[in-house]
N, C-alpha and C positions, 0 to 999 in steps of 0.2 A: 261418281266423284270419289277420288282417292282421299284417304285420311282416316282418322280414328274418331269414333263418337265418344265424347266424354261428358258426363253430367257435371255441371258446376256444383261444387260442394257448398256454395253460399246460397244460391237462389234456385237450385235444382233444374235449371234450364239445360237441355241437351245441346251440345255444340259439336260440330265436325271440324277437326283440326288436322292439317297436313302433318304427316309423321316427322318431317324435318323441322317443324316449328313447335313441337310438343313442349320443349323447355321454356319457351317464351309465350305460350298461348294464354289468351285471356278470354273470359266469357263475353260473348257478344251482347248479352243483356245487361249484366251488372259490372263487368270489367274486372272481376276477381280472377286471380291467377288460377289456371286449371290444373297445373302440375306443381305441387309444392315439394319442398325438400324437408318438410316437417309432417308428422302425423297430424291429421286434421280431425277434430271432433265434429260429428254430424248427427242429425236426428234420424230416427228409424225410417221415416218416409223418404228422406234423401238417400239413405242406404238402399232401400228397396228399388228406387228408380235407377240408381247407379248400377246395382247388381243386374238389373234387366237390360240396361242400355249400353253400358261402357264396353269399349273394345280394348281397354288396357286393364290388366289384372288389378283387382281390388283386394287388398289384404286388410282384414278387419280384426281389431283387438277389442274384445268384449271385456270391460274392466269395471271395477267399482272403486270409488275414492277411499273407502275404508279398508280395502284389501291390501295387506302387506306385500304379498308376491306381485300383485298388480303394480304397486308403487315401485318395486325393484325392477320390473320389466319395462316400465315406461321409458326411461332414458335409452335403453337398448332398442326399443321399437322406434324411437325418434331417430336414432343413428341409422337404422335400417332404411327409414324413409329417405334420408339424405343419399345413401348409397344407391337405392333403387329408383331415384327420381328419373322419370322418363320411361322406365321399364314397368313400373307398378305404382299404384297410389295406396298409401297406408292411411287408414282411418280408424277412429275410435268411436 
């Protein structure tokens, strides 16, 4: 079966999506959008599962809410998520 495996960043269910439908793909379990134009905050367990299973690059920003440089980088990371939508997923 052709397509890419993507872990839903909301419910952690692994989905297989045809490459031509990546931009509109939704999770078969919870209905959440699988490819976002924003950086998505996820928990460590979901990150581990996505890192093991996903066939689309996953770019991770490890940040802290009290960190000044992290706050400055946040908007640029979100812009990158928009530019890379469908080519990579950006998560925090």
